[in-house]
N, C-alpha and C positions, 0 to 999 in steps of 0.2 A: 332818794331813790326815785326814778322816773316811773310814772304810771304808764300802762300800755297805751292809753290814749295820747299822752304827751309824746311818747316815743314814735307812735304812728304819725303824728303831725310833723315831728321833726324829720322823719324819713321822707315824707311827702314833700317837705320843703327842699330837702337835699335833691330829690328827683327833679325839681324845677330848675335847679342850678346846672345840672348836668356834670357836676364836678365829682364824679365817683367812678369806681371800677367794679365790675361784677365778675364773679367766678373765682374759684380758689387759685388757679394758676396765675391769673392776672392780679389778684390781690397780693399774692406772695411776691410777684415781680415789682409791685408798686409800693411796697411798704415804706421805702425811703421817703416817698412823697405823700404818704397817708397820714391823716390826723386822727381818725377814728375808724374802727372796724366793727361792723354789725353783722351778726350771724343769726340764723334761725336755730333756735334751741329745740325745735320740735322733733328733731331726729338726731340720733347719735351717729355722726358722720366722722370717719377717721381723719379726713383732711382738716376738719375744724380744729382738732387738737393740735395739729401741726401749725396751723395759722395762729392760734391763740399763743402757742409757745414762741413763735417768731415775733408776735406783737409784744409779748412780755420782754423779749430781748431788746426790742427797739423802743420800749417805753411808750407804746401806742395804746390808748384806751380801747377796750373791747366791750361791746354791749351785746348782751343776748336778747334777741327779740323772741317773745313767747309764741308768736304765731307760726304758722306753717311756712314752708318755702314758697308755696303758691301765694300766700298772703303777702309775704315780703316782696315777691315779684310784682304783685298788683300795686302795692304801695309805691313802687318805683316806676309804675306806668308800663310794666312789661306784661306780656301775655304768656310768660313761662316762669317756671320755678327759679328762685334765686336763693342759694344757701348762704352766701356771704357777699358783703359789699364793703368796699373801702372808700371812705369819704376823703377826697384828696385835699380840699381846701375850704373847710368851714371857717367862717369868720365869727366874730364875737357872738352874734345872735344865734348862729347855728350851734356853737359850743354850749351856750347857755341852754338851748333847747334840749340838748342831750344831758343836761345836768352836770356838765364838766366845765372846768376853767381851762385857760390856756396852759396851765401848769399841771393839770390833773393827769394821773396815770392809772386810773382804776381799771382793773382787769377782772372780769368774771369768768371763772372756769366753766367749760361745758359740763353739763350734767353727766354724771357717770365717770368723770375723770378724777384723778386723785393727785394731790400735790406731794405725795410721799415718794 
């Protein structure tokens, strides 16, 4: 399991590459080319459940960031809130930074959701 500090470092590295998509609509559109989806678990947002479900169908790993949407935006170098980000093309080191291998399909459900 990734620590908060490790996840924050990995998100900051992704921000430097520019190979990501922000926002629920854009993330849903880009799932075919996404490798990892990160969402802010600080709020219970209805669109997050839909995105997590779509990621599960596409076998895309999903990572919950414990910080706020404002903090996620700041880590990505934005001056606005970001609830979800899709990383389009992480390479080996980026995947390792997220604690994932190129064949991993770990999905964390949003808090408050049920798999029943």
